[in-house]
C-alpha positions as CSV (number, residue, x, y, z in Angstrom):
1,M,85.5,71.6,22.7
2,A,87.9,73.0,25.4
3,K,85.1,74.8,27.0
4,I,82.9,71.7,27.0
5,A,85.7,69.7,28.5
6,R,86.3,72.3,31.2
7,L,82.6,72.4,32.1
8,F,82.4,68.6,32.3
9,F,85.6,68.4,34.4
10,F,84.4,71.0,37.0
11,S,80.9,69.4,37.2
12,I,82.5,66.0,38.0
13,F,84.9,67.7,40.4
14,I,82.1,69.5,42.4
15,I,79.9,66.4,42.5
16,T,82.7,64.1,43.8
17,T,83.8,66.5,46.5
18,L,80.3,66.8,47.9
19,I,79.2,63.2,48.2
20,G,80.0,61.1,51.2
21,A,82.2,57.9,51.5
22,S,79.2,55.5,51.3
23,D,78.0,57.3,48.1
24,Y,81.5,56.9,46.6
25,L,81.3,53.1,47.0
26,S,77.8,52.9,45.4
27,Q,79.0,55.3,42.6
28,L,82.0,53.0,42.0
29,R,79.8,50.0,41.6
30,S,77.6,51.9,39.2
31,Y,80.7,52.6,37.0
32,D,81.2,48.9,36.5
33,I,78.3,48.7,34.0
34,K,79.5,51.8,32.2
35,I,83.0,50.5,31.9
36,D,81.8,47.4,30.1
37,T,79.3,49.1,27.8
38,A,80.5,52.7,27.2
39,N,82.1,54.0,24.0
40,K,85.6,55.5,24.1
41,D,84.4,59.1,24.9
42,E,82.1,58.0,27.6
43,L,84.7,55.7,29.1
44,L,87.2,58.6,29.2
45,K,84.7,60.6,31.3
46,V,84.3,57.6,33.7
47,H,88.1,57.4,33.9
48,H,88.4,61.0,34.9
49,A,85.6,60.6,37.4
50,L,87.4,57.7,39.0
51,K,90.5,59.8,39.5
52,R,88.4,62.3,41.5
53,V,87.4,59.4,43.7
54,Y,91.0,58.3,44.0
55,I,92.2,61.7,45.2
56,Y,89.3,61.8,47.7
57,S,90.5,58.5,49.1
58,I,94.0,59.9,49.6
59,V,92.9,63.0,51.3
60,Q,90.4,61.2,53.5
61,N,92.8,58.3,54.1
62,N,90.0,55.8,53.2
63,N,91.7,52.6,52.2
64,T,88.4,50.8,51.1
65,I,87.6,53.5,48.5
66,K,91.2,53.7,47.5
67,K,91.5,50.0,46.7
68,E,88.2,49.9,44.7
69,A,89.1,53.1,42.8
70,L,92.6,51.7,41.9
71,K,91.0,48.4,40.5
72,R,88.7,50.4,38.2
73,L,91.5,52.8,37.2
74,I,93.6,49.9,36.0
75,K,90.8,48.4,34.1
76,T,89.8,51.7,32.3
77,S,93.5,52.5,31.6
78,K,94.0,49.2,29.9
79,I,90.9,49.7,27.7
80,L,92.0,53.3,26.8
81,N,95.6,52.2,26.3
82,F,96.8,54.5,29.1
83,D,99.8,53.8,31.3
84,Y,98.5,51.9,34.3
85,S,101.8,50.8,35.8
86,G,101.6,53.3,38.6
87,Y,98.2,52.3,39.6
88,E,99.1,48.6,39.4
89,K,102.2,49.0,41.5
90,E,100.3,51.0,44.2
91,L,97.6,48.3,44.3
92,K,100.1,45.5,44.7
93,T,101.8,47.4,47.5
94,F,98.5,48.1,49.1
95,D,97.4,44.4,49.0
96,K,100.8,43.4,50.6
97,I,100.2,45.8,53.5
98,L,96.7,44.5,54.0
99,N,98.0,40.9,54.1
100,E,100.7,41.8,56.6
101,S,98.0,43.5,58.7
102,K,95.8,40.3,58.6
103,N,98.8,38.2,59.8
104,G,99.4,40.6,62.7
105,N,102.7,41.9,61.3
106,L,101.6,45.5,60.9
107,Y,101.3,48.0,63.7
108,K,97.7,48.6,64.8
109,K,96.1,51.9,63.7
110,E,96.5,54.4,66.5
111,K,93.4,56.2,67.7
112,T,93.9,59.7,69.0
113,N,91.4,62.1,70.7
114,A,91.3,64.5,73.6
115,N,89.5,62.2,76.1
116,K,91.1,58.8,75.4
117,I,94.8,58.0,74.9
118,S,95.9,54.4,74.3
119,H,99.6,53.7,74.5
120,T,101.1,50.2,75.1
121,R,104.2,49.3,77.0
122,S,105.7,47.6,74.0
123,N,105.7,51.0,72.2
124,I,107.5,52.6,75.1
125,K,110.1,49.9,75.1
126,R,110.8,50.3,71.4
127,N,111.4,54.1,72.0
128,R,113.6,54.3,75.1
129,S,115.5,57.2,73.7
130,I,112.4,59.3,73.4
131,P,111.4,61.4,76.5
132,S,108.2,60.5,78.4
133,L,105.8,63.2,79.4
134,K,105.4,62.8,83.1
135,K,103.3,65.7,84.3
136,I,101.4,68.8,83.1
137,N,100.9,71.8,85.3
138,I,98.5,74.4,84.1
139,F,98.6,77.9,85.6
140,E,96.7,81.1,84.8
141,D,99.4,82.5,82.5
142,K,101.5,79.5,81.5
143,I,101.7,75.7,81.1
144,E,104.6,73.7,82.4
145,I,105.3,70.2,80.9
146,L,107.7,67.9,82.7
147,F,109.6,65.0,81.1
148,D,111.7,62.2,82.5
149,R,114.7,63.4,80.6
150,K,116.1,66.4,78.8
151,L,114.0,67.7,75.9
152,N,115.7,69.1,72.9
153,F,114.3,72.4,71.5
154,K,114.7,71.0,68.0
155,D,112.2,68.2,68.8
156,I,109.4,70.8,69.2
157,K,107.4,71.7,66.1
158,R,104.7,74.4,66.3
159,F,102.1,75.5,63.7
160,F,98.9,77.4,63.6
161,L,95.4,76.7,62.3
162,N,92.4,79.0,61.9
163,T,89.0,77.3,61.4
164,H,85.9,79.4,61.4
165,G,87.2,81.9,63.8
166,V,88.7,79.3,66.2
167,F,92.5,79.7,66.4
168,R,94.6,76.7,67.3
169,E,98.2,76.7,68.3
170,V,99.6,73.2,67.9
171,F,102.8,71.8,69.5
172,D,104.1,68.5,68.3
173,L,106.6,67.1,70.8
174,K,108.9,64.2,70.2
175,A,107.8,62.5,73.4
176,I,105.6,59.7,74.7
177,L,102.5,60.4,76.8
178,T,102.4,57.8,79.6
179,Y,99.2,59.0,81.5
180,K,95.9,60.7,81.0
181,P,96.4,64.3,82.3
182,K,93.8,66.3,84.1
183,I,93.0,69.4,82.1
184,T,91.9,72.7,83.4
185,I,91.2,75.7,81.1
186,P,93.0,78.9,82.1
187,R,91.8,82.3,81.2
188,G,92.4,83.3,77.6
189,L,91.9,79.8,76.2
190,V,88.7,78.0,75.1
191,G,90.2,74.6,75.1
192,I,93.3,72.4,75.6
193,R,93.8,69.0,74.1
194,V,96.7,66.6,74.9
195,A,97.0,63.3,73.0
196,Q,99.4,60.8,71.6
197,Y,99.4,61.7,67.9
198,N,101.6,58.8,66.8
199,K,103.9,56.4,68.6
200,N,106.7,59.1,68.8
201,T,104.7,62.3,69.0
202,T,102.6,63.9,71.7
203,R,100.4,66.7,70.4
204,I,99.2,69.7,72.5
205,V,96.6,72.0,71.0
206,L,95.7,75.3,72.5
207,Q,92.4,76.8,71.3
208,R,91.6,80.6,71.4
209,K,89.1,83.0,70.1
210,K,91.9,85.4,69.2
211,N,95.0,84.9,67.1
212,V,97.6,85.0,69.9
213,K,101.1,83.5,69.6
214,S,102.6,82.0,72.8
215,N,106.2,82.2,73.8
216,Y,107.9,79.0,74.9
217,S,111.2,77.9,76.3
218,V,113.0,74.7,77.3
219,D,114.8,74.3,80.6
220,G,116.3,70.9,81.0
221,K,113.4,68.5,81.5
222,K,110.8,71.2,81.5
223,L,108.9,72.9,78.6
224,K,107.3,76.2,79.5
225,I,104.5,77.7,77.3
226,F,103.6,81.3,78.2
227,L,100.0,81.9,77.2
228,S,100.4,85.6,76.5
229,S,102.5,86.8,73.6
230,K,103.5,89.8,75.7
231,K,104.8,87.7,78.6
232,K,108.6,87.9,78.9
233,L,110.4,84.6,79.1
234,E,111.6,83.9,82.6
235,G,115.4,84.5,82.8
236,L,115.7,83.6,79.1
237,Q,117.9,86.6,78.3
238,N,120.6,85.3,80.8
239,K,120.5,81.7,79.4
240,I,120.0,82.4,75.7
241,K,123.7,82.3,74.7
242,N,124.2,78.5,75.4
243,S,120.6,77.4,74.9
244,E,119.0,75.4,72.2
245,E,116.8,78.4,71.5
246,N,119.9,80.4,70.6
247,K,121.0,77.7,68.2
248,L,117.6,77.9,66.5
249,A,117.8,81.7,66.3
250,I,121.2,81.3,64.6
251,N,119.8,78.8,62.2
252,L,117.0,81.2,61.3
253,N,119.7,83.5,60.0
254,R,121.6,80.8,58.3
255,P,119.2,78.7,56.2
256,I,120.2,75.5,54.5
257,K,122.4,76.4,51.5
258,N,121.8,75.5,47.9
259,R,118.1,74.7,48.3
260,I,116.4,75.3,44.9
261,I,113.4,77.5,44.9
262,V,111.3,78.2,41.7
263,L,109.3,81.4,41.9
264,D,106.4,81.7,39.5
265,A,105.0,85.2,38.8
266,G,101.4,84.5,37.8
267,H,99.9,85.4,34.4
268,G,102.0,87.5,31.9
269,G,101.8,88.6,28.3
270,K,98.4,88.3,26.8
271,D,97.1,87.0,30.2
272,V,97.0,90.1,32.3
273,G,95.3,88.5,35.3
274,A,93.1,90.6,37.6
275,V,92.7,94.3,36.8
276,G,92.3,97.3,39.2
277,S,90.0,100.2,38.8
278,K,92.8,102.3,37.3
279,R,94.0,99.6,34.9
280,E,96.6,98.2,37.3
281,Y,97.5,94.7,36.1
282,E,98.1,91.7,38.3
283,K,100.8,90.4,35.9
284,H,103.0,93.5,36.6
285,L,102.5,93.5,40.3
286,V,103.3,89.8,41.0
287,L,106.4,89.9,38.7
288,R,107.8,92.7,40.9
289,V,107.1,90.8,44.1
290,A,108.6,87.6,42.6
291,L,111.8,89.3,41.6
292,K,112.2,91.0,45.0
293,T,111.6,87.7,46.7
294,G,114.2,86.0,44.6
295,K,116.8,88.6,45.4
296,I,116.2,88.2,49.2
297,L,116.3,84.4,48.9
298,K,119.6,84.5,47.0
299,Q,121.1,86.7,49.7
300,R,120.1,84.0,52.2
301,G,121.9,81.3,50.3
302,Y,119.2,79.8,48.2
303,R,119.4,79.0,44.5
304,V,116.5,80.7,42.8
305,Y,114.9,80.3,39.3
306,Y,112.0,82.2,37.8
307,T,109.4,80.9,35.4
308,R,109.4,84.4,33.9
309,T,111.5,87.6,34.5
310,K,109.6,89.8,32.0
311,D,106.1,90.4,30.7
312,K,105.6,87.3,28.7
313,F,103.0,84.5,28.5
314,V,103.9,81.1,29.9
315,R,101.6,78.1,29.6
316,L,100.6,76.6,32.9
317,R,102.0,73.2,32.1
318,D,105.4,74.7,31.3
319,R,105.7,76.4,34.8
320,T,105.7,73.2,36.8
321,K,107.6,71.4,34.0
322,F,110.3,74.0,34.4
323,A,110.4,73.5,38.2
324,N,110.7,69.7,37.7
325,K,113.5,70.1,35.2
326,K,115.4,72.3,37.8
327,N,114.8,69.6,40.4
328,A,113.4,72.3,42.7
329,D,112.8,71.8,46.4
330,L,109.9,74.2,46.4
331,F,107.5,75.8,43.9
332,L,105.8,79.1,44.8
333,S,103.3,80.8,42.5
334,I,102.5,84.4,43.3
335,H,99.2,86.0,42.5
336,A,96.8,88.9,43.4
337,N,93.2,88.2,44.2
338,A,90.0,89.9,42.9
339,A,86.4,89.9,43.8
340,K,83.1,91.6,42.9
341,K,82.7,92.6,46.5
342,K,85.1,95.5,46.8
343,T,85.4,95.3,50.6
344,L,87.1,91.9,50.5
345,H,90.8,92.0,51.4
346,G,93.6,89.9,53.0
347,V,96.4,87.6,52.3
348,E,95.6,83.9,51.5
349,T,97.8,80.9,50.7
350,F,96.6,77.8,48.9
351,F,98.0,74.3,48.3
352,L,96.8,71.8,45.7
353,S,94.0,69.6,46.8
354,P,90.3,69.1,46.1
355,A,88.6,72.3,47.2
356,R,86.3,72.0,50.2
357,S,84.6,75.4,50.1
358,K,82.8,77.4,47.5
359,R,85.2,80.3,48.0
360,S,88.3,78.2,47.3
361,K,86.6,76.9,44.1
362,N,85.8,80.5,43.0
363,V,89.4,81.7,43.6
364,A,90.8,78.7,41.7
365,A,88.4,79.2,38.8
366,L,89.5,82.9,38.5
367,E,93.2,81.9,38.3
368,N,92.6,78.9,36.1
369,R,90.8,80.9,33.3
370,G,94.0,82.4,31.9
371,D,94.7,79.5,29.5
372,L,91.7,77.6,28.3
373,E,93.8,75.1,26.4
374,E,95.3,74.0,29.7
375,M,91.9,72.8,31.0
376,N,91.5,70.3,28.2
377,Y,95.2,69.3,28.5
378,F,95.2,68.7,32.2
379,S,91.8,67.0,32.2
380,K,93.4,64.3,30.0
381,Q,96.4,63.7,32.3
382,T,96.7,61.2,35.1
383,F,98.0,64.0,37.2
384,L,96.5,62.6,40.4
385,N,99.3,60.0,40.3
386,V,101.7,62.6,41.7
387,L,99.3,63.9,44.3
388,N,100.4,61.6,47.1
389,R,99.3,62.3,50.7
390,E,102.9,63.1,51.9
391,K,103.2,65.9,49.3
392,I,99.9,67.4,50.2
393,I,101.0,67.4,53.9
394,Q,104.3,69.1,53.1
395,A,102.6,71.7,50.8
396,N,100.2,72.4,53.7
397,K,103.1,73.0,56.1
398,L,104.8,75.2,53.6
399,A,101.6,77.2,53.1
400,L,101.2,77.7,56.8
401,D,104.8,79.0,57.3
402,V,104.7,81.3,54.3
403,Q,101.3,82.7,55.3
404,Q,102.5,83.4,58.8
405,G,105.8,84.9,57.5
406,I,103.9,87.4,55.3
407,L,101.5,88.4,58.1
408,N,104.3,88.9,60.6
409,R,106.2,91.3,58.2
410,L,103.2,93.3,57.1
411,R,101.5,93.7,60.5
412,K,104.7,95.3,62.0
413,K,104.3,98.3,59.6
414,Y,100.6,98.3,58.5
415,G,97.3,98.0,60.3
416,G,94.3,96.1,59.2
417,V,96.1,93.3,57.4
418,R,93.7,90.5,57.3
419,D,94.6,86.8,57.6
420,G,92.6,85.1,54.8
421,G,94.0,81.7,56.0
422,V,95.5,78.7,54.4
423,R,93.1,76.9,52.0
424,E,92.9,74.0,49.6
425,A,92.0,74.6,46.0
426,P,92.5,72.9,42.5
427,F,94.9,75.3,40.8
428,W,96.1,74.1,37.4
429,V,99.4,75.9,37.8
430,L,100.3,73.6,40.7
431,V,99.4,70.4,38.9
432,G,102.3,68.2,38.0
433,A,104.8,69.7,40.4
434,Q,107.0,67.0,41.9
435,M,107.8,69.0,45.0
436,P,105.7,70.9,47.6
437,A,103.9,73.6,45.7
438,I,101.8,76.5,46.9
439,L,100.0,79.6,45.4
440,I,100.0,82.9,47.3
441,E,97.3,85.5,46.9
442,I,99.2,88.6,48.3
443,G,96.0,90.7,48.4
444,Y,92.9,91.9,46.6
445,I,93.6,94.2,43.6
446,T,89.9,95.1,43.7
447,N,90.1,96.6,47.2
448,Y,91.1,100.3,47.1
449,R,93.3,100.4,50.2
450,E,95.0,97.0,49.6
451,R,95.6,97.8,45.9
452,K,97.3,101.1,46.8
453,R,99.5,99.3,49.3
454,M,100.4,96.4,47.0
455,F,101.7,98.8,44.3
456,N,103.9,100.4,46.9
457,S,107.5,99.3,46.7
458,H,108.0,99.2,50.5
459,Y,104.9,97.0,50.9
460,Q,106.2,94.7,48.2
461,N,109.5,94.4,50.0
462,L,107.7,93.3,53.2
463,I,105.7,90.7,51.3
464,A,109.0,89.4,49.7
465,K,110.7,89.2,53.1
466,G,107.7,87.4,54.6
467,I,107.8,84.8,51.9
468,A,111.5,84.2,52.5
469,D,110.9,84.0,56.2
470,G,108.3,81.3,55.7
471,I,110.6,79.3,53.5
472,D,113.3,79.5,56.1
473,S,110.9,78.4,58.8
474,Y,109.7,75.5,56.7
475,F,113.2,74.0,56.1
476,I,114.2,74.5,59.8
477,K,111.0,72.9,61.2
478,N,111.1,69.9,58.9
479,K,114.8,69.3,59.2
480,F,115.4,69.0,55.5
């Protein structure tokens, strides 16, 4: 029965992630007949399918689908005697927001793109303390951005995206864009976008064909972005002692104390995980990395707990349950990847969300197979209630920082370390976590060179330091 339930769940999952928004609405209407006529078992299947639609609406921020899905989830929950209070509360809140919007009391939805920027004077008046972006000068090797007042270094957030070989370096500035800048593309970039992301944030996106990290500095009312990672910051060495940059550097060495981190070494006991050609087990490898990571985090002032510290089997549901009980700030599950194609290699980091690619689904299926009972258990839970959009966003940010931290550490000592990217996938081990949660695939145990490296203690230490660096970066950037 567990196997049948699992097959049904994944078939529903794949179907609902492939269809479009208009198809979702027609599918929701088709469920109405089934809800009134189906027996209990069939109704349960419809209920789970509705949850897939619900999470789609959250990720896509589609309020029409979300409202319709909530109505039907409440109805099926009542018939099945499930707790529907969460759905009902969300629907009431949702209706209240819509009514305020109709009465003109809710702010208008902001539209942002590279070519058109709309920003009203009323917004500017409400944010007088926020700097206004006055001018952008683009040179061959740098970009200078001028503001009407001093810009704080801490008000700049930077992150990186990699989409199909196009690398994006994103700067979010706490500032207001008051004009439409003229953009020229300097050498080394394939595109620049400048837009008002929300009423308090201006977003600058630099697009490249290569993964290059810019240097940047703040000098009073001016932000300088040096387009080459090898470019020395102008006069920065003489100013660093009293600058905001120096304060940030100090903070990087002094992370916020007493943050609670739960480290989960994947698999264990009867569940050995992936297996190398010489019978190397994933369960042993990831436990060593988890323990090394925890030791480093403790040295940096974090409180660390482990889901396991020895070779024992832990049910998937008990891992996040443990993290919730400890009131953890972050949950990180550490794994090693495997593939039939022996040439595949690289570091990948995942966060919980409906998978958008076949590869992500395959990786999730491999990690999910360890405990078949969990498939049936989780398929019966209303776990999507805890998957709110904010938590997905925070998990995505954590994944980006940890991925970059690992790559930075490994690439200093080893060549050919591949960036597998940050991806979305439906991992059961992350389901139910009440805090940002990610899963790290530290490499492919089926690749000869990478397997040899991963079972080397020095390589494991670098991975552990990279994970810790990513956690430091996450807390500093997000001001927690």
